[in-house]
N, CA, C and O atoms as CSV, one atom per row, in Angstrom:
chain,resi,resn,atom,element,x,y,z
A,1,UNK,N,N,-31.006,-30.912,-35.526
A,1,UNK,CA,C,-31.114,-32.109,-34.711
A,1,UNK,C,C,-31.235,-31.782,-33.221
A,1,UNK,O,O,-31.413,-32.676,-32.394
A,2,UNK,N,N,-31.137,-30.509,-32.893
A,2,UNK,CA,C,-31.354,-30.090,-31.505
A,2,UNK,C,C,-32.856,-29.938,-31.307
A,2,UNK,O,O,-33.547,-29.369,-32.151
A,3,UNK,N,N,-33.352,-30.447,-30.194
A,3,UNK,CA,C,-34.778,-30.445,-29.915
A,3,UNK,C,C,-35.419,-29.073,-29.982
A,3,UNK,O,O,-34.758,-28.044,-29.841
A,4,UNK,N,N,-36.724,-29.088,-30.201
A,4,UNK,CA,C,-37.484,-27.841,-30.380
A,4,UNK,C,C,-37.326,-26.871,-29.226
A,4,UNK,O,O,-37.347,-25.658,-29.433
A,5,UNK,N,N,-37.166,-27.385,-28.006
A,5,UNK,CA,C,-37.090,-26.484,-26.854
A,5,UNK,C,C,-35.854,-25.585,-26.882
A,5,UNK,O,O,-35.811,-24.580,-26.173
A,6,UNK,N,N,-34.846,-25.932,-27.694
A,6,UNK,CA,C,-33.619,-25.126,-27.751
A,6,UNK,C,C,-33.170,-24.759,-29.160
A,6,UNK,O,O,-32.231,-23.981,-29.325
A,7,UNK,N,N,-33.813,-25.297,-30.153
A,7,UNK,CA,C,-33.394,-25.062,-31.542
A,7,UNK,C,C,-33.415,-23.580,-31.910
A,7,UNK,O,O,-32.454,-23.061,-32.477
A,8,UNK,N,N,-34.504,-22.914,-31.587
A,8,UNK,CA,C,-34.622,-21.491,-31.937
A,8,UNK,C,C,-33.618,-20.642,-31.174
A,8,UNK,O,O,-33.118,-19.650,-31.705
A,9,UNK,N,N,-33.319,-21.016,-29.941
A,9,UNK,CA,C,-32.336,-20.274,-29.160
A,9,UNK,C,C,-30.951,-20.391,-29.800
A,9,UNK,O,O,-30.196,-19.419,-29.840
A,10,UNK,N,N,-30.623,-21.584,-30.300
A,10,UNK,CA,C,-29.336,-21.772,-30.979
A,10,UNK,C,C,-29.244,-20.892,-32.215
A,10,UNK,O,O,-28.220,-20.254,-32.460
A,11,UNK,N,N,-30.309,-20.864,-32.983
A,11,UNK,CA,C,-30.322,-20.008,-34.170
A,11,UNK,C,C,-30.212,-18.540,-33.785
A,11,UNK,O,O,-29.467,-17.781,-34.405
A,12,UNK,N,N,-30.956,-18.147,-32.764
A,12,UNK,CA,C,-30.989,-16.740,-32.369
A,12,UNK,C,C,-29.628,-16.256,-31.881
A,12,UNK,O,O,-29.171,-15.191,-32.298
A,13,UNK,N,N,-28.978,-17.011,-31.013
A,13,UNK,CA,C,-27.681,-16.560,-30.502
A,13,UNK,C,C,-26.656,-16.515,-31.627
A,13,UNK,O,O,-25.794,-15.637,-31.647
A,14,UNK,N,N,-26.745,-17.454,-32.561
A,14,UNK,CA,C,-25.828,-17.426,-33.711
A,14,UNK,C,C,-26.096,-16.194,-34.580
A,14,UNK,O,O,-25.168,-15.454,-34.907
A,15,UNK,N,N,-27.332,-15.975,-34.948
A,15,UNK,CA,C,-27.653,-14.852,-35.832
A,15,UNK,C,C,-27.367,-13.497,-35.178
A,15,UNK,O,O,-26.913,-12.566,-35.843
A,16,UNK,N,N,-27.633,-13.393,-33.874
A,16,UNK,CA,C,-27.355,-12.146,-33.160
A,16,UNK,C,C,-25.859,-11.839,-33.100
A,16,UNK,O,O,-25.463,-10.679,-32.986
A,17,UNK,N,N,-25.037,-12.878,-33.178
A,17,UNK,CA,C,-23.596,-12.714,-32.981
A,17,UNK,C,C,-22.784,-13.314,-34.130
A,17,UNK,O,O,-21.618,-13.672,-33.961
A,18,UNK,N,N,-23.409,-13.416,-35.278
A,18,UNK,CA,C,-22.800,-14.086,-36.424
A,18,UNK,C,C,-21.411,-13.547,-36.745
A,18,UNK,O,O,-20.501,-14.318,-37.051
A,19,UNK,N,N,-21.244,-12.237,-36.679
A,19,UNK,CA,C,-19.950,-11.644,-37.037
A,19,UNK,C,C,-18.821,-12.169,-36.163
A,19,UNK,O,O,-17.757,-12.516,-36.675
A,20,UNK,N,N,-19.035,-12.232,-34.863
A,20,UNK,CA,C,-17.944,-12.714,-34.009
A,20,UNK,C,C,-17.871,-14.239,-33.981
A,20,UNK,O,O,-16.785,-14.789,-33.802
A,21,UNK,N,N,-18.999,-14.940,-34.153
A,21,UNK,CA,C,-18.951,-16.401,-34.233
A,21,UNK,C,C,-18.093,-16.831,-35.419
A,21,UNK,O,O,-17.322,-17.785,-35.315
A,22,UNK,N,N,-18.223,-16.138,-36.534
A,22,UNK,CA,C,-17.505,-16.529,-37.742
A,22,UNK,C,C,-16.055,-16.050,-37.761
A,22,UNK,O,O,-15.244,-16.594,-38.512
A,23,UNK,N,N,-15.714,-15.062,-36.966
A,23,UNK,CA,C,-14.339,-14.554,-36.909
A,23,UNK,C,C,-13.505,-15.219,-35.820
A,23,UNK,O,O,-12.281,-15.283,-35.932
A,24,UNK,N,N,-14.141,-15.705,-34.785
A,24,UNK,CA,C,-13.424,-16.176,-33.599
A,24,UNK,C,C,-12.505,-17.357,-33.897
A,24,UNK,O,O,-12.839,-18.263,-34.660
A,25,UNK,N,N,-11.348,-17.308,-33.271
A,25,UNK,CA,C,-10.431,-18.443,-33.287
A,25,UNK,C,C,-10.928,-19.452,-32.244
A,25,UNK,O,O,-11.715,-19.117,-31.360
A,26,UNK,N,N,-10.451,-20.683,-32.371
A,26,UNK,CA,C,-10.783,-21.687,-31.364
A,26,UNK,C,C,-9.944,-21.517,-30.109
A,26,UNK,O,O,-10.357,-21.912,-29.018
A,27,UNK,N,N,-8.769,-20.928,-30.266
A,27,UNK,CA,C,-7.872,-20.638,-29.150
A,27,UNK,C,C,-6.796,-19.688,-29.670
A,27,UNK,O,O,-6.763,-19.359,-30.855
A,28,UNK,N,N,-5.933,-19.259,-28.782
A,28,UNK,CA,C,-4.824,-18.412,-29.221
A,28,UNK,C,C,-3.714,-19.217,-29.878
A,28,UNK,O,O,-3.122,-18.776,-30.863
A,29,UNK,N,N,-3.426,-20.413,-29.329
A,29,UNK,CA,C,-2.307,-21.195,-29.856
A,29,UNK,C,C,-2.533,-22.702,-29.921
A,29,UNK,O,O,-1.826,-23.381,-30.665
A,30,UNK,N,N,-3.470,-23.243,-29.190
A,30,UNK,CA,C,-3.569,-24.698,-29.044
A,30,UNK,C,C,-4.295,-25.395,-30.181
A,30,UNK,O,O,-3.677,-26.178,-30.901
A,31,UNK,N,N,-5.550,-25.148,-30.365
A,31,UNK,CA,C,-6.308,-25.836,-31.417
A,31,UNK,C,C,-7.236,-24.857,-32.128
A,31,UNK,O,O,-7.767,-23.928,-31.519
A,32,UNK,N,N,-7.418,-25.079,-33.405
A,32,UNK,CA,C,-8.240,-24.202,-34.249
A,32,UNK,C,C,-7.900,-22.734,-34.014
A,32,UNK,O,O,-8.788,-21.899,-33.841
A,33,UNK,N,N,-6.601,-22.432,-34.011
A,33,UNK,CA,C,-6.126,-21.083,-33.710
A,33,UNK,C,C,-6.068,-20.219,-34.970
A,33,UNK,O,O,-5.090,-19.507,-35.199
A,34,UNK,N,N,-7.109,-20.287,-35.772
A,34,UNK,CA,C,-7.201,-19.464,-36.975
A,34,UNK,C,C,-8.559,-18.776,-36.978
A,34,UNK,O,O,-9.481,-19.203,-36.283
A,35,UNK,N,N,-8.677,-17.714,-37.759
A,35,UNK,CA,C,-9.962,-17.038,-37.872
A,35,UNK,C,C,-10.994,-18.042,-38.375
A,35,UNK,O,O,-10.780,-18.706,-39.389
A,36,UNK,N,N,-12.092,-18.146,-37.677
A,36,UNK,CA,C,-13.126,-19.117,-38.013
A,36,UNK,C,C,-12.939,-20.459,-37.325
A,36,UNK,O,O,-13.773,-21.353,-37.472
A,37,UNK,N,N,-11.855,-20.608,-36.578
A,37,UNK,CA,C,-11.565,-21.870,-35.900
A,37,UNK,C,C,-12.602,-22.268,-34.864
A,37,UNK,O,O,-12.847,-23.455,-34.646
A,38,UNK,N,N,-13.210,-21.275,-34.226
A,38,UNK,CA,C,-14.254,-21.576,-33.239
A,38,UNK,C,C,-15.396,-22.349,-33.893
A,38,UNK,O,O,-15.799,-23.400,-33.393
A,39,UNK,N,N,-15.918,-21.836,-35.008
A,39,UNK,CA,C,-17.021,-22.536,-35.684
A,39,UNK,C,C,-16.567,-23.873,-36.238
A,39,UNK,O,O,-17.319,-24.847,-36.187
A,40,UNK,N,N,-15.346,-23.943,-36.769
A,40,UNK,CA,C,-14.823,-25.232,-37.242
A,40,UNK,C,C,-14.853,-26.251,-36.114
A,40,UNK,O,O,-15.269,-27.392,-36.312
A,41,UNK,N,N,-14.417,-25.842,-34.941
A,41,UNK,CA,C,-14.395,-26.720,-33.767
A,41,UNK,C,C,-15.808,-27.188,-33.393
A,41,UNK,O,O,-16.040,-28.380,-33.187
A,42,UNK,N,N,-16.732,-26.254,-33.309
A,42,UNK,CA,C,-18.108,-26.598,-32.930
A,42,UNK,C,C,-18.724,-27.549,-33.957
A,42,UNK,O,O,-19.344,-28.544,-33.584
A,43,UNK,N,N,-18.559,-27.254,-35.223
A,43,UNK,CA,C,-19.106,-28.107,-36.284
A,43,UNK,C,C,-18.463,-29.493,-36.240
A,43,UNK,O,O,-19.162,-30.500,-36.350
A,44,UNK,N,N,-17.146,-29.552,-36.082
A,44,UNK,CA,C,-16.460,-30.846,-36.039
A,44,UNK,C,C,-16.955,-31.719,-34.894
A,44,UNK,O,O,-17.272,-32.891,-35.097
A,45,UNK,N,N,-17.023,-31.156,-33.691
A,45,UNK,CA,C,-17.410,-31.996,-32.556
A,45,UNK,C,C,-18.881,-32.394,-32.616
A,45,UNK,O,O,-19.249,-33.480,-32.170
A,46,UNK,N,N,-19.723,-31.520,-33.167
A,46,UNK,CA,C,-21.132,-31.900,-33.311
A,46,UNK,C,C,-21.269,-33.012,-34.360
A,46,UNK,O,O,-22.078,-33.923,-34.184
A,47,UNK,N,N,-20.504,-32.952,-35.428
A,47,UNK,CA,C,-20.522,-34.024,-36.429
A,47,UNK,C,C,-20.019,-35.340,-35.851
A,47,UNK,O,O,-20.564,-36.402,-36.154
A,48,UNK,N,N,-18.985,-35.277,-35.022
A,48,UNK,CA,C,-18.483,-36.490,-34.366
A,48,UNK,C,C,-19.572,-37.085,-33.472
A,48,UNK,O,O,-19.772,-38.300,-33.468
A,49,UNK,N,N,-20.266,-36.249,-32.725
A,49,UNK,CA,C,-21.339,-36.737,-31.848
A,49,UNK,C,C,-22.436,-37.424,-32.651
A,49,UNK,O,O,-22.932,-38.475,-32.245
A,50,UNK,N,N,-22.815,-36.850,-33.774
A,50,UNK,CA,C,-23.860,-37.448,-34.621
A,50,UNK,C,C,-23.418,-38.832,-35.086
A,50,UNK,O,O,-24.213,-39.771,-35.096
A,51,UNK,N,N,-22.162,-38.954,-35.466
A,51,UNK,CA,C,-21.662,-40.234,-35.982
A,51,UNK,C,C,-21.495,-41.281,-34.885
A,51,UNK,O,O,-21.648,-42.475,-35.145
A,52,UNK,N,N,-21.185,-40.854,-33.669
A,52,UNK,CA,C,-20.902,-41.805,-32.592
A,52,UNK,C,C,-22.088,-42.146,-31.701
A,52,UNK,O,O,-22.110,-43.217,-31.094
A,53,UNK,N,N,-23.057,-41.274,-31.611
A,53,UNK,CA,C,-24.120,-41.446,-30.619
A,53,UNK,C,C,-24.807,-42.811,-30.726
A,53,UNK,O,O,-24.881,-43.536,-29.733
A,54,UNK,N,N,-25.300,-43.167,-31.888
A,54,UNK,CA,C,-26.019,-44.440,-32.031
A,54,UNK,C,C,-25.126,-45.633,-31.726
A,54,UNK,O,O,-25.565,-46.592,-31.093
A,55,UNK,N,N,-23.881,-45.580,-32.170
A,55,UNK,CA,C,-22.946,-46.689,-31.896
A,55,UNK,C,C,-22.717,-46.860,-30.405
A,55,UNK,O,O,-22.738,-47.979,-29.892
A,56,UNK,N,N,-22.498,-45.753,-29.710
A,56,UNK,CA,C,-22.287,-45.833,-28.264
A,56,UNK,C,C,-23.553,-46.269,-27.540
A,56,UNK,O,O,-23.494,-47.030,-26.574
A,57,UNK,N,N,-24.687,-45.788,-28.007
A,57,UNK,CA,C,-25.961,-46.148,-27.389
A,57,UNK,C,C,-26.274,-47.634,-27.576
A,57,UNK,O,O,-26.967,-48.228,-26.749
A,58,UNK,N,N,-25.774,-48.232,-28.646
A,58,UNK,CA,C,-25.938,-49.672,-28.860
A,58,UNK,C,C,-25.117,-50.471,-27.858
A,58,UNK,O,O,-25.535,-51.548,-27.433
A,59,UNK,N,N,-23.959,-49.958,-27.479
A,59,UNK,CA,C,-23.093,-50.643,-26.514
A,59,UNK,C,C,-23.719,-50.675,-25.134
A,59,UNK,O,O,-23.681,-51.688,-24.435
A,60,UNK,N,N,-24.284,-49.566,-24.768
A,60,UNK,CA,C,-25.034,-49.455,-23.507
A,60,UNK,C,C,-25.914,-48.227,-23.630
A,60,UNK,O,O,-25.486,-47.207,-24.169
A,61,UNK,N,N,-27.148,-48.314,-23.134
A,61,UNK,CA,C,-28.056,-47.170,-23.268
A,61,UNK,C,C,-27.477,-45.920,-22.599
A,61,UNK,O,O,-27.091,-45.945,-21.430
A,62,UNK,N,N,-27.428,-44.845,-23.354
A,62,UNK,CA,C,-26.915,-43.591,-22.820
A,62,UNK,C,C,-28.031,-42.854,-22.078
A,62,UNK,O,O,-29.180,-42.879,-22.518
A,63,UNK,N,N,-27.714,-42.205,-20.967
A,63,UNK,CA,C,-28.741,-41.512,-20.171
A,63,UNK,C,C,-29.045,-40.102,-20.679
A,63,UNK,O,O,-29.548,-39.267,-19.927
A,64,UNK,N,N,-28.747,-39.839,-21.927
A,64,UNK,CA,C,-29.006,-38.534,-22.526
A,64,UNK,C,C,-29.266,-38.750,-24.005
A,64,UNK,O,O,-28.869,-39.763,-24.581
A,65,UNK,N,N,-29.933,-37.787,-24.604
A,65,UNK,CA,C,-30.291,-37.898,-26.023
A,65,UNK,C,C,-29.210,-37.286,-26.914
A,65,UNK,O,O,-28.329,-36.569,-26.439
A,66,UNK,N,N,-29.293,-37.575,-28.192
A,66,UNK,CA,C,-28.405,-36.927,-29.150
A,66,UNK,C,C,-28.629,-35.421,-29.114
A,66,UNK,O,O,-27.672,-34.651,-29.190
A,67,UNK,N,N,-29.863,-35.000,-29.001
A,67,UNK,CA,C,-30.174,-33.575,-28.907
A,67,UNK,C,C,-29.466,-32.939,-27.720
A,67,UNK,O,O,-28.905,-31.850,-27.843
A,68,UNK,N,N,-29.488,-33.611,-26.566
A,68,UNK,CA,C,-28.787,-33.105,-25.377
A,68,UNK,C,C,-27.291,-32.969,-25.656
A,68,UNK,O,O,-26.672,-31.965,-25.304
A,69,UNK,N,N,-26.722,-33.989,-26.292
A,69,UNK,CA,C,-25.291,-33.964,-26.617
A,69,UNK,C,C,-24.956,-32.770,-27.497
A,69,UNK,O,O,-23.998,-32.041,-27.240
A,70,UNK,N,N,-25.754,-32.583,-28.533
A,70,UNK,CA,C,-25.488,-31.496,-29.474
A,70,UNK,C,C,-25.611,-30.133,-28.812
A,70,UNK,O,O,-24.826,-29.228,-29.098
A,71,UNK,N,N,-26.584,-29.984,-27.935
A,71,UNK,CA,C,-26.743,-28.708,-27.239
A,71,UNK,C,C,-25.538,-28.419,-26.343
A,71,UNK,O,O,-25.018,-27.304,-26.338
A,72,UNK,N,N,-25.102,-29.412,-25.594
A,72,UNK,CA,C,-23.936,-29.227,-24.722
A,72,UNK,C,C,-22.707,-28.865,-25.551
A,72,UNK,O,O,-21.939,-27.981,-25.172
A,73,UNK,N,N,-22.524,-29.533,-26.661
A,73,UNK,CA,C,-21.374,-29.239,-27.514
A,73,UNK,C,C,-21.484,-27.845,-28.125
A,73,UNK,O,O,-20.482,-27.141,-28.255
A,74,UNK,N,N,-22.675,-27.453,-28.493
A,74,UNK,CA,C,-22.889,-26.117,-29.051
A,74,UNK,C,C,-22.542,-25.027,-28.042
A,74,UNK,O,O,-22.012,-23.978,-28.408
A,75,UNK,N,N,-22.845,-25.281,-26.769
A,75,UNK,CA,C,-22.670,-24.268,-25.729
A,75,UNK,C,C,-21.333,-24.344,-24.987
A,75,UNK,O,O,-20.988,-23.410,-24.263
A,76,UNK,N,N,-20.582,-25.418,-25.147
A,76,UNK,CA,C,-19.462,-25.670,-24.240
A,76,UNK,C,C,-18.337,-24.637,-24.306
A,76,UNK,O,O,-17.649,-24.441,-23.305
A,77,UNK,N,N,-18.126,-23.982,-25.419
A,77,UNK,CA,C,-17.098,-22.938,-25.534
A,77,UNK,C,C,-17.716,-21.585,-25.875
A,77,UNK,O,O,-17.108,-20.779,-26.579
A,78,UNK,N,N,-18.886,-21.348,-25.390
A,78,UNK,CA,C,-19.658,-20.180,-25.791
A,78,UNK,C,C,-18.954,-18.846,-25.537
A,78,UNK,O,O,-19.265,-17.854,-26.196
A,79,UNK,N,N,-18.034,-18.808,-24.616
A,79,UNK,CA,C,-17.329,-17.560,-24.332
A,79,UNK,C,C,-16.316,-17.184,-25.408
A,79,UNK,O,O,-15.936,-16.018,-25.516
A,80,UNK,N,N,-15.876,-18.153,-26.201
A,80,UNK,CA,C,-14.764,-17.907,-27.125
A,80,UNK,C,C,-15.017,-16.820,-28.170
A,80,UNK,O,O,-14.102,-16.042,-28.438
A,81,UNK,N,N,-16.183,-16.721,-28.767
A,81,UNK,CA,C,-16.356,-15.614,-29.707
A,81,UNK,C,C,-16.113,-14.252,-29.065
A,81,UNK,O,O,-15.527,-13.370,-29.692
A,82,UNK,N,N,-16.546,-14.075,-27.851
A,82,UNK,CA,C,-16.351,-12.802,-27.157
A,82,UNK,C,C,-14.918,-12.650,-26.663
A,82,UNK,O,O,-14.405,-11.537,-26.545
A,83,UNK,N,N,-14.294,-13.755,-26.383
A,83,UNK,CA,C,-12.910,-13.725,-25.912
A,83,UNK,C,C,-11.943,-13.425,-27.053
A,83,UNK,O,O,-10.984,-12.675,-26.874
A,84,UNK,N,N,-12.191,-14.010,-28.228
A,84,UNK,CA,C,-11.222,-13.931,-29.321
A,84,UNK,C,C,-11.616,-13.026,-30.480
A,84,UNK,O,O,-10.753,-12.679,-31.287
A,85,UNK,N,N,-12.877,-12.629,-30.598
A,85,UNK,CA,C,-13.265,-11.866,-31.787
A,85,UNK,C,C,-14.156,-10.674,-31.507
A,85,UNK,O,O,-14.497,-9.937,-32.433
A,86,UNK,N,N,-14.534,-10.466,-30.288
A,86,UNK,CA,C,-15.421,-9.348,-29.999
A,86,UNK,C,C,-14.736,-8.005,-30.189
A,86,UNK,O,O,-13.512,-7.898,-30.114
A,87,UNK,N,N,-15.537,-6.995,-30.434
A,87,UNK,CA,C,-15.002,-5.635,-30.483
A,87,UNK,C,C,-14.548,-5.267,-29.079
A,87,UNK,O,O,-14.791,-6.012,-28.130
A,88,UNK,N,N,-13.902,-4.142,-28.946
A,88,UNK,CA,C,-13.434,-3.729,-27.617
A,88,UNK,C,C,-14.591,-3.642,-26.626
A,88,UNK,O,O,-14.428,-3.966,-25.450
A,89,UNK,N,N,-15.761,-3.205,-27.099
A,89,UNK,CA,C,-16.930,-3.129,-26.218
A,89,UNK,C,C,-17.462,-4.518,-25.864
A,89,UNK,O,O,-18.034,-4.712,-24.792
A,90,UNK,N,N,-17.273,-5.477,-26.763
A,90,UNK,CA,C,-17.786,-6.830,-26.552
A,90,UNK,C,C,-16.788,-7.739,-25.841
A,90,UNK,O,O,-17.182,-8.767,-25.289
A,91,UNK,N,N,-15.518,-7.385,-25.843
A,91,UNK,CA,C,-14.467,-8.268,-25.336
A,91,UNK,C,C,-14.794,-8.781,-23.943
A,91,UNK,O,O,-15.217,-8.035,-23.060
A,92,UNK,N,N,-14.585,-10.061,-23.782
A,92,UNK,CA,C,-14.777,-10.706,-22.491
A,92,UNK,C,C,-13.450,-10.703,-21.756
A,92,UNK,O,O,-12.469,-11.282,-22.224
A,93,UNK,N,N,-13.424,-10.060,-20.622
A,93,UNK,CA,C,-12.236,-10.072,-19.774
A,93,UNK,C,C,-12.411,-11.194,-18.757
A,93,UNK,O,O,-13.335,-11.174,-17.943
A,94,UNK,N,N,-11.525,-12.153,-18.815
A,94,UNK,CA,C,-11.635,-13.328,-17.956
A,94,UNK,C,C,-10.465,-13.365,-16.993
A,94,UNK,O,O,-9.303,-13.360,-17.398
A,95,UNK,N,N,-10.788,-13.402,-15.731
A,95,UNK,CA,C,-9.754,-13.468,-14.716
A,95,UNK,C,C,-9.753,-14.807,-13.993
A,95,UNK,O,O,-8.785,-15.149,-13.313
A,96,UNK,N,N,-10.845,-15.570,-14.138
A,96,UNK,CA,C,-10.932,-16.861,-13.454
A,96,UNK,C,C,-11.928,-17.770,-14.173
A,96,UNK,O,O,-12.697,-17.333,-15.029
A,97,UNK,N,N,-11.886,-19.028,-13.801
A,97,UNK,CA,C,-12.838,-19.992,-14.357
A,97,UNK,C,C,-14.271,-19.581,-14.036
A,97,UNK,O,O,-15.178,-19.809,-14.837
A,98,UNK,N,N,-14.476,-18.980,-12.875
A,98,UNK,CA,C,-15.805,-18.505,-12.492
A,98,UNK,C,C,-16.314,-17.462,-13.477
A,98,UNK,O,O,-17.509,-17.421,-13.772
A,99,UNK,N,N,-15.421,-16.620,-13.989
A,99,UNK,CA,C,-15.826,-15.630,-14.992
A,99,UNK,C,C,-16.390,-16.315,-16.235
A,99,UNK,O,O,-17.402,-15.876,-16.781
A,100,UNK,N,N,-15.735,-17.396,-16.685
A,100,UNK,CA,C,-16.235,-18.154,-17.841
A,100,UNK,C,C,-17.631,-18.695,-17.547
A,100,UNK,O,O,-18.566,-18.507,-18.326
A,101,UNK,N,N,-17.749,-19.368,-16.411
A,101,UNK,CA,C,-19.029,-19.970,-16.045
A,101,UNK,C,C,-20.130,-18.925,-15.951
A,101,UNK,O,O,-21.232,-19.135,-16.458
A,102,UNK,N,N,-19.844,-17.813,-15.316
A,102,UNK,CA,C,-20.847,-16.758,-15.158
A,102,UNK,C,C,-21.256,-16.174,-16.505
A,102,UNK,O,O,-22.434,-15.900,-16.733
A,103,UNK,N,N,-20.286,-15.983,-17.396
A,103,UNK,CA,C,-20.583,-15.448,-18.726
A,103,UNK,C,C,-21.483,-16.415,-19.500
A,103,UNK,O,O,-22.484,-15.999,-20.083
A,104,UNK,N,N,-21.133,-17.688,-19.505
A,104,UNK,CA,C,-21.935,-18.683,-20.222
A,104,UNK,C,C,-23.339,-18.751,-19.629
A,104,UNK,O,O,-24.320,-18.799,-20.371
A,105,UNK,N,N,-23.445,-18.754,-18.311
A,105,UNK,CA,C,-24.761,-18.758,-17.661
A,105,UNK,C,C,-25.584,-17.546,-18.067
A,105,UNK,O,O,-26.790,-17.654,-18.288
A,106,UNK,N,N,-24.933,-16.394,-18.166
A,106,UNK,CA,C,-25.673,-15.180,-18.540
A,106,UNK,C,C,-26.231,-15.307,-19.959
A,106,UNK,O,O,-27.354,-14.874,-20.216
A,107,UNK,N,N,-25.475,-15.886,-20.874
A,107,UNK,CA,C,-25.953,-16.076,-22.252
A,107,UNK,C,C,-27.064,-17.125,-22.302
A,107,UNK,O,O,-28.044,-16.958,-23.029
A,108,UNK,N,N,-26.916,-18.191,-21.542
A,108,UNK,CA,C,-27.946,-19.229,-21.482
A,108,UNK,C,C,-29.252,-18.630,-20.969
A,108,UNK,O,O,-30.322,-18.912,-21.509
A,109,UNK,N,N,-29.166,-17.815,-19.940
A,109,UNK,CA,C,-30.362,-17.165,-19.395
A,109,UNK,C,C,-30.931,-16.135,-20.356
A,109,UNK,O,O,-32.144,-16.083,-20.560
A,110,UNK,N,N,-30.069,-15.313,-20.952
A,110,UNK,CA,C,-30.523,-14.275,-21.886
A,110,UNK,C,C,-31.310,-14.870,-23.047
A,110,UNK,O,O,-32.341,-14.326,-23.444
A,111,UNK,N,N,-30.835,-15.973,-23.586
A,111,UNK,CA,C,-31.470,-16.573,-24.758
A,111,UNK,C,C,-32.528,-17.616,-24.403
A,111,UNK,O,O,-33.183,-18.157,-25.293
A,112,UNK,N,N,-32.699,-17.903,-23.121
A,112,UNK,CA,C,-33.786,-18.776,-22.682
A,112,UNK,C,C,-33.595,-20.251,-22.995
A,112,UNK,O,O,-34.568,-20.968,-23.227
A,113,UNK,N,N,-32.351,-20.708,-23.003
A,113,UNK,CA,C,-32.110,-22.141,-23.211
A,113,UNK,C,C,-32.767,-22.941,-22.091
A,113,UNK,O,O,-32.759,-22.526,-20.932
A,114,UNK,N,N,-33.331,-24.086,-22.446
A,114,UNK,CA,C,-33.954,-24.981,-21.480
A,114,UNK,C,C,-33.004,-26.123,-21.180
A,114,UNK,O,O,-32.808,-27.009,-22.011
A,115,UNK,N,N,-32.408,-26.103,-19.985
A,115,UNK,CA,C,-31.469,-27.142,-19.593
A,115,UNK,C,C,-32.074,-28.009,-18.512
A,115,UNK,O,O,-32.847,-27.533,-17.680
A,116,UNK,N,N,-31.724,-29.275,-18.524
A,116,UNK,CA,C,-32.192,-30.200,-17.493
A,116,UNK,C,C,-31.009,-30.648,-16.670
A,116,UNK,O,O,-29.865,-30.550,-17.115
A,117,UNK,N,N,-31.268,-31.131,-15.494
A,117,UNK,CA,C,-30.187,-31.625,-14.608
A,117,UNK,C,C,-29.693,-32.951,-15.077
A,117,UNK,O,O,-28.791,-33.525,-14.467
């Protein structure tokens, strides 16, 4: 359901990193803190968006598409597989919020995601 301009990038980043995507916890202690919790979280929130988008759009026109919503949700915790499941060489060392942002930006650029303002 993600538009063509980003669908292949989503598949590619998942397939390139499938091992850590499937092992990663959603967090250390707060939510989805089990092996595979990261993917459970992403799948759950994307399913919620699919179920709610049309209903919310009926209430008032939303200034973004369902595809946009799904892409943002897919990317919003992108650092977590590297933070919680990467090998020692892959581990993401985070010292600040800027580190998270920079890491996510680097992955978005590496995989060629097309984002709009």
